[in-house]
C-alpha positions as CSV (number, residue, x, y, z in Angstrom):
1,X,120.9,133.6,49.5
2,X,119.7,132.9,53.1
3,X,122.4,133.6,55.9
4,X,122.3,131.7,59.2
5,X,120.9,133.2,62.4
6,X,123.7,133.7,64.2
7,X,122.1,134.6,67.4
8,X,120.6,131.0,67.2
9,X,123.9,129.6,66.1
10,X,125.8,131.5,68.7
11,X,123.0,130.4,71.5
12,X,123.7,126.7,70.2
13,X,127.5,126.9,70.5
14,X,127.5,128.6,73.7
15,X,124.6,125.8,75.0
16,X,127.2,123.1,73.6
17,X,130.1,124.6,75.3
18,X,128.5,125.5,78.7
19,X,124.8,124.0,78.9
20,X,122.4,125.9,81.2
21,X,124.2,125.7,84.6
22,X,127.4,126.8,83.0
23,X,129.5,125.7,85.5
24,X,133.5,125.5,86.3
25,X,135.3,122.4,85.7
26,X,135.6,121.6,89.3
27,X,131.9,122.0,89.7
28,X,131.0,119.7,87.1
29,X,133.7,116.9,88.9
30,X,132.1,117.9,92.3
31,X,128.3,117.2,90.8
32,X,129.6,114.1,89.1
33,X,131.3,112.7,92.3
34,X,127.8,113.7,94.2
35,X,125.4,111.8,91.7
36,X,127.6,108.7,91.9
37,X,127.5,108.6,95.5
38,X,123.9,109.0,95.3
39,X,123.8,106.1,93.7
40,X,126.1,104.2,95.4
41,X,123.9,105.0,98.2
42,X,121.0,103.7,96.7
43,X,122.7,100.4,95.7
44,X,124.0,99.4,99.4
45,X,121.0,101.2,101.5
46,X,118.6,99.8,99.2
47,X,119.1,97.2,96.9
48,X,121.4,95.4,99.0
49,X,120.6,95.9,103.1
50,X,117.2,96.7,102.5
51,X,115.7,94.4,99.9
52,X,118.3,91.6,99.3
53,X,118.7,91.0,102.8
54,X,115.7,92.6,104.7
55,X,118.3,93.8,107.5
56,X,116.7,97.4,107.7
57,X,113.2,98.5,106.9
58,X,112.9,102.2,104.7
59,X,110.1,104.4,105.0
60,X,108.0,105.1,101.9
61,X,110.2,108.7,101.1
62,X,113.8,107.0,100.8
63,X,112.5,103.7,99.3
64,X,110.8,105.3,96.6
65,X,113.7,108.2,96.0
66,X,116.1,105.1,95.8
67,X,114.1,103.4,93.2
68,X,113.6,106.4,91.3
69,X,117.4,107.5,91.4
70,X,118.3,103.9,90.4
71,X,115.9,104.0,87.5
72,X,117.8,107.2,86.3
73,X,121.3,106.3,87.2
74,X,121.5,102.5,86.2
75,X,118.5,101.1,84.9
76,X,118.6,98.1,87.1
77,X,115.8,96.3,88.1
78,X,115.0,95.7,91.6
79,X,114.1,92.2,91.3
80,X,117.1,91.2,89.3
81,X,119.8,92.6,91.3
82,X,118.2,91.1,94.5
83,X,117.8,87.8,93.2
84,X,121.5,87.7,91.9
85,X,122.6,88.9,94.8
86,X,121.0,86.4,96.9
87,X,122.2,83.3,95.0
88,X,125.4,84.6,94.9
89,X,125.1,84.0,99.3
90,X,123.6,80.9,98.4
91,X,125.9,79.7,96.0
92,X,129.0,81.1,97.1
93,X,132.3,80.5,95.1
94,X,131.1,77.6,93.3
95,X,130.5,77.0,89.9
96,X,126.9,78.2,90.4
97,X,128.0,81.4,91.9
98,X,127.0,84.2,89.4
99,X,130.1,86.3,89.9
100,X,132.7,84.6,91.7
101,X,136.6,85.1,90.8
102,X,137.1,82.0,92.3
103,X,136.0,80.3,89.5
104,X,135.5,82.4,86.6
105,X,138.9,84.3,87.6
106,X,139.5,87.9,88.3
107,X,139.9,89.5,84.9
108,X,136.4,88.2,83.9
109,X,134.7,89.3,87.0
110,X,136.6,92.9,87.2
111,X,135.9,93.9,83.7
112,X,132.8,91.9,82.6
113,X,131.0,92.1,86.0
114,X,128.1,94.2,84.0
115,X,127.5,91.3,81.5
116,X,128.1,88.5,84.2
117,X,124.9,90.3,85.8
118,X,123.3,90.9,82.1
119,X,123.6,86.7,81.4
120,X,122.2,86.0,84.7
121,X,119.1,88.1,84.9
122,X,117.9,86.2,82.1
123,X,118.2,83.2,83.9
124,X,114.0,82.5,85.2
125,X,114.9,79.9,87.4
126,X,117.3,82.5,89.7
127,X,114.7,85.0,89.3
128,X,111.8,83.0,90.7
129,X,113.7,81.2,93.3
130,X,115.8,84.5,94.8
131,X,113.6,87.4,93.4
132,X,110.8,87.1,96.1
133,X,109.3,90.1,97.9
134,X,110.7,92.8,95.8
135,X,108.4,95.5,95.1
136,X,105.7,94.9,92.5
137,X,103.4,97.8,92.4
138,X,101.8,99.6,89.3
139,X,105.4,102.0,89.3
140,X,107.6,98.6,89.0
141,X,105.8,96.9,86.3
142,X,105.0,99.6,84.3
143,X,107.8,102.2,84.6
144,X,111.1,100.7,86.3
145,X,111.0,97.3,84.9
146,X,109.0,98.0,81.8
147,X,111.2,101.2,80.6
148,X,114.6,100.5,82.0
149,X,116.8,102.4,79.2
150,X,114.5,105.4,79.1
151,X,115.6,106.1,82.8
152,X,119.6,106.3,81.6
153,X,118.3,108.3,78.4
154,X,116.2,110.8,80.6
155,X,119.7,111.1,82.8
156,X,122.0,111.8,79.4
157,X,118.9,114.0,78.2
158,X,119.3,116.2,81.5
159,X,123.4,116.1,81.8
160,X,123.4,117.5,77.8
161,X,121.3,120.0,79.3
162,X,122.8,121.0,82.1
163,X,126.4,121.2,81.0
164,X,126.3,120.9,77.1
165,X,128.4,118.5,74.9
166,X,130.7,117.8,78.2
167,X,127.9,116.3,79.6
168,X,128.0,113.2,77.6
169,X,131.0,112.5,79.4
170,X,129.6,113.3,82.8
171,X,126.8,110.3,81.9
172,X,129.1,108.0,80.7
173,X,130.9,108.2,84.0
174,X,127.9,107.9,85.9
175,X,126.9,104.6,84.0
176,X,130.1,103.2,84.3
177,X,130.2,103.7,88.2
178,X,128.4,101.1,89.0
179,X,129.7,98.2,86.9
180,X,133.4,99.0,87.7
181,X,133.1,99.5,91.7
182,X,130.0,97.3,92.5
183,X,130.3,94.8,89.6
184,X,133.9,94.7,89.4
185,X,135.6,95.9,92.7
186,X,133.3,94.8,95.5
187,X,132.3,91.4,93.5
188,X,135.7,90.9,92.1
189,X,138.3,92.1,94.4
190,X,136.2,91.6,97.3
191,X,136.4,87.9,96.9
192,X,140.8,88.1,95.9
193,X,142.6,90.1,98.1
194,X,142.3,92.4,101.2
195,X,142.1,91.7,104.8
196,X,139.9,89.4,106.8
197,X,138.4,90.0,110.0
198,X,136.6,86.5,110.7
199,X,137.3,82.7,108.8
200,X,134.1,83.2,107.0
201,X,133.1,80.0,104.7
202,X,133.7,82.1,101.4
203,X,137.0,83.9,100.1
204,X,135.4,87.4,100.6
205,X,137.8,89.7,101.8
206,X,137.7,93.7,103.1
207,X,139.4,96.0,100.9
208,X,139.6,98.8,103.5
209,X,138.6,99.7,107.1
210,X,136.9,103.2,105.5
211,X,134.0,102.4,103.8
212,X,133.2,105.6,101.9
213,X,133.8,105.0,98.4
214,X,131.4,102.2,97.7
215,X,129.3,103.2,100.5
216,X,130.3,100.6,103.1
217,X,130.6,97.6,100.6
218,X,134.4,97.7,101.0
219,X,134.0,95.9,104.5
220,X,132.8,92.8,102.2
221,X,134.2,90.3,104.6
222,X,132.3,91.6,107.5
223,X,128.9,91.5,105.5
224,X,129.7,87.8,104.4
225,X,130.5,86.8,107.9
226,X,127.2,88.6,108.6
227,X,125.1,88.9,105.8
228,X,121.6,90.0,108.0
229,X,122.9,92.9,109.5
230,X,122.7,96.4,108.4
231,X,125.5,97.4,109.7
232,X,129.3,96.2,107.7
233,X,131.5,97.8,110.2
234,X,132.5,95.7,113.4
235,X,135.8,96.9,114.4
236,X,136.7,100.3,116.5
237,X,138.6,101.5,113.6
238,X,136.2,100.6,110.6
239,X,133.9,102.9,109.4
240,X,130.9,102.2,107.2
241,X,129.1,105.7,106.0
242,X,125.8,103.2,104.6
243,X,125.6,102.3,108.4
244,X,125.9,106.3,109.1
245,X,123.3,107.2,106.3
246,X,121.1,104.6,108.0
247,X,121.7,106.0,111.6
248,X,120.5,109.5,110.3
249,X,117.4,108.4,108.6
250,X,116.5,106.3,111.9
251,X,116.4,109.2,113.9
252,X,114.2,111.1,111.6
253,X,111.8,107.9,111.6
254,X,112.9,106.9,108.0
255,X,114.5,103.6,108.2
256,X,113.9,100.7,111.0
257,X,117.2,98.7,111.8
258,X,116.0,94.9,112.4
259,X,119.7,93.4,113.2
260,X,123.4,94.3,113.8
261,X,126.3,92.2,114.0
262,X,126.2,90.1,117.7
263,X,128.8,91.2,119.9
264,X,130.1,88.4,122.4
265,X,128.8,89.2,126.0
266,X,131.1,88.2,129.3
267,X,130.2,88.0,132.8
268,X,131.9,86.1,135.7
269,X,134.1,83.1,135.0
270,X,132.1,79.5,135.4
271,X,133.3,76.9,137.5
272,X,132.7,75.1,134.2
273,X,131.5,75.8,131.0
274,X,127.5,75.2,130.7
275,X,125.0,74.5,128.2
276,X,124.8,78.6,127.8
277,X,128.5,78.7,127.5
278,X,127.9,76.4,124.5
279,X,125.2,78.9,123.3
280,X,127.4,81.7,123.3
281,X,130.0,80.2,121.6
282,X,128.0,79.1,118.9
283,X,126.1,82.0,118.3
284,X,129.3,84.1,118.5
285,X,131.6,81.7,116.7
286,X,133.5,84.0,114.2
287,X,134.4,86.7,117.1
288,X,135.3,83.8,119.1
289,X,137.5,82.4,116.8
290,X,138.7,85.7,115.9
291,X,140.1,86.2,119.4
292,X,141.5,82.6,119.0
293,X,143.3,83.8,116.1
294,X,144.8,86.6,117.6
295,X,146.2,84.6,120.4
296,X,147.8,82.0,117.7
297,X,149.4,85.4,116.1
298,X,150.6,86.3,119.5
299,X,152.3,82.9,120.2
300,X,154.1,83.0,117.0
301,X,155.2,86.0,117.3
302,X,156.8,85.0,120.5
303,X,157.9,81.9,118.8
304,X,159.8,84.1,115.9
305,X,161.5,86.4,118.6
306,X,162.8,83.4,120.6
307,X,164.2,82.1,117.2
308,X,166.1,85.3,116.9
309,X,167.2,85.6,119.9
310,X,169.0,82.5,119.1
311,X,170.2,83.2,115.9
312,X,168.3,80.2,114.5
313,X,166.2,80.5,111.1
314,X,162.5,82.0,111.1
315,X,162.0,81.6,107.4
316,X,159.9,78.4,108.0
317,X,157.9,80.0,110.6
318,X,157.4,83.1,109.0
319,X,156.2,81.7,105.8
320,X,153.8,79.6,107.7
321,X,152.6,82.0,110.2
322,X,149.5,83.4,107.8
323,X,148.0,80.2,107.5
324,X,148.2,79.0,111.3
325,X,144.7,80.3,112.3
326,X,142.9,79.2,108.9
327,X,140.6,76.7,108.5
328,X,142.4,73.4,107.3
329,X,140.4,73.6,104.0
330,X,141.3,77.3,103.5
331,X,145.3,76.6,103.1
332,X,146.5,76.4,99.6
333,X,148.4,73.0,98.8
334,X,151.5,74.9,97.8
335,X,151.7,76.0,101.9
336,X,151.1,72.8,103.2
337,X,154.5,71.9,103.6
338,X,155.8,75.0,105.1
339,X,152.9,74.7,107.7
340,X,153.4,70.8,108.6
341,X,157.2,71.7,109.1
342,X,156.5,74.8,111.3
343,X,154.1,72.5,113.3
344,X,156.5,69.5,113.8
345,X,159.0,72.2,115.0
346,X,157.2,74.3,117.3
347,X,154.6,71.9,119.9
348,X,153.1,74.6,121.3
349,X,151.8,76.2,118.1
350,X,150.8,72.9,116.9
351,X,149.1,72.3,119.8
352,X,147.0,75.7,119.1
353,X,146.4,74.7,115.8
354,X,145.1,71.0,116.6
355,X,142.8,72.7,119.7
356,X,141.7,75.4,117.0
357,X,140.1,73.0,114.7
358,X,138.6,70.4,118.0
359,X,136.7,73.4,119.0
360,X,135.6,74.2,115.5
361,X,134.2,70.8,115.3
362,X,131.8,71.5,118.4
363,X,129.3,73.6,115.6
364,X,130.1,71.5,112.8
365,X,129.5,68.4,114.0
366,X,125.4,68.5,114.0
367,X,124.9,64.8,115.0
368,X,126.0,65.0,118.7
369,X,123.7,66.1,121.4
370,X,123.4,69.3,123.2
371,X,124.4,67.2,126.4
372,X,127.5,65.6,124.7
373,X,128.6,68.8,123.1
374,X,128.6,70.4,126.7
375,X,130.6,67.8,127.6
376,X,133.2,68.1,124.9
377,X,133.6,71.8,125.5
378,X,134.1,71.2,129.0
379,X,136.5,68.2,128.0
380,X,138.1,71.0,125.6
381,X,138.3,73.7,128.6
382,X,140.2,71.6,130.7
383,X,142.8,70.4,128.3
384,X,143.6,74.4,127.2
385,X,144.2,75.1,130.9
386,X,146.0,71.8,131.7
387,X,148.5,72.5,128.6
388,X,150.7,74.7,129.8
389,X,150.3,77.2,126.8
390,X,149.5,80.6,128.4
391,X,147.4,82.0,125.2
392,X,145.2,78.8,125.7
393,X,144.8,79.2,129.0
394,X,143.5,82.6,128.9
395,X,141.3,81.7,126.0
396,X,139.4,79.3,127.9
397,X,138.9,81.4,130.8
398,X,137.9,84.3,128.9
399,X,135.4,81.3,127.2
400,X,134.2,80.2,130.1
401,X,133.0,83.6,131.0
402,X,130.8,84.0,128.1
403,X,127.1,84.5,128.2
404,X,124.3,83.4,126.2
C-alpha cells in the first residue's frame, strides 16, 4: 500500500490556506481595495473621460496599462463600453437609453446593470453608430476583444497563486466591483437620488461631493451638465479623485487635458446688456441658472421667515420650495397644486419663477435672430431691475457684468 507524500500534501494544504504571499487578512483586504480602485481609475480615466468623451488625451504608457488592467479586471471591450455610454448620453432617460432607471426602474438598473450592458453590447447598430474612434490595433483585435474571458481567468489564477483558496473570494470582489458601483450605483442611483448643482436636461444627480470610491463618478450631475469636461468637480467643496490622478499624469507628460467646465467671467456692469452679454449667458447658462436658483431659494427662505413671524401657515410654501427653481417639465404632477398655491400666495416668488422661464427661453428659442434675442435680454434686465425684488435686481446687475 502506497503512503501519501506527506511533504507534498502539507505543502498543498499550506498553499491553500496561505498562498505564496502568506498575508494577514487585513493585508488581503488592502490588496483587494487597491486593485479594485485601480480598476475604477481605469474606467473613469481611460474608458470614460479619454475614450468616450475625448476630454483628455493619454500617453501610450497609461493608455496601454489601463487597457491591460481592464482586460484582467473586467473583461470589458473598450468599443462596447464607449458605444453604450455614448448612446446613454444621446438617448438619456428615454426608452432607448441602455440603462436609465427613469424608464427601466431603479431595481433593474441597480441589480441587473451588467445584464443590460451585455444585452446592449450585442446591438450591432449601437456599436457602429457610437463605437467609432476606439483602439483598433493588433492587441485590441487579437487579445483584448478576442479573448475577453481569458483576462479575468488569468486574474483568478494569479489570485489563487498569491492567496490560496481565499483568492477566489478576492477575485469575486474584483469581478463584482464595476457591475455594482458603475453599472448599478452610478447608472442607477446617479439618475434617481442625490443633489443637483445644475438643471441638466436629464435626471442626473451627484451622489456625494467627495468622489473617491467611484473615482469621481459620484459627481454625476456635474458630468452630465459638462460631459466633455475632464474635471467632474465644480464647487469648492467637491473633490474628484479621478481629476487628481489626471493632474498628476499631466505634470509628468502622460495626459493632455482638452476641456474643463466653463467659468463665468465678470467685469464692469454694462449700461445695457449687449450681444457679448448674450453670448456669455448662453455659454454659461447652467452656472447662470444655478445662481438664479440661489436667489429663488433665498427669497423663499425670507418669505417663510416672514410667515413664521406672523405665526402663519408655512406648510404649503415649505412643500413647494424645492420645485420653485426647477424647469416646469421637471416638476412632478403631484407637486403642481402646491406649487400653484404657493405662487398665488407669494407674488414676488411667482414673479421670479415667471422671469426664470422667460430667461431660459433666450437659449431655447432658436427661431429668433441674434439681434432680437439681445433686445429680449435687454428688456428682461430692465423688467428685473424695475420689479422691486432685490434678488432679481442683483441678479440682473451681475448678468450685465458677464463677459463672453
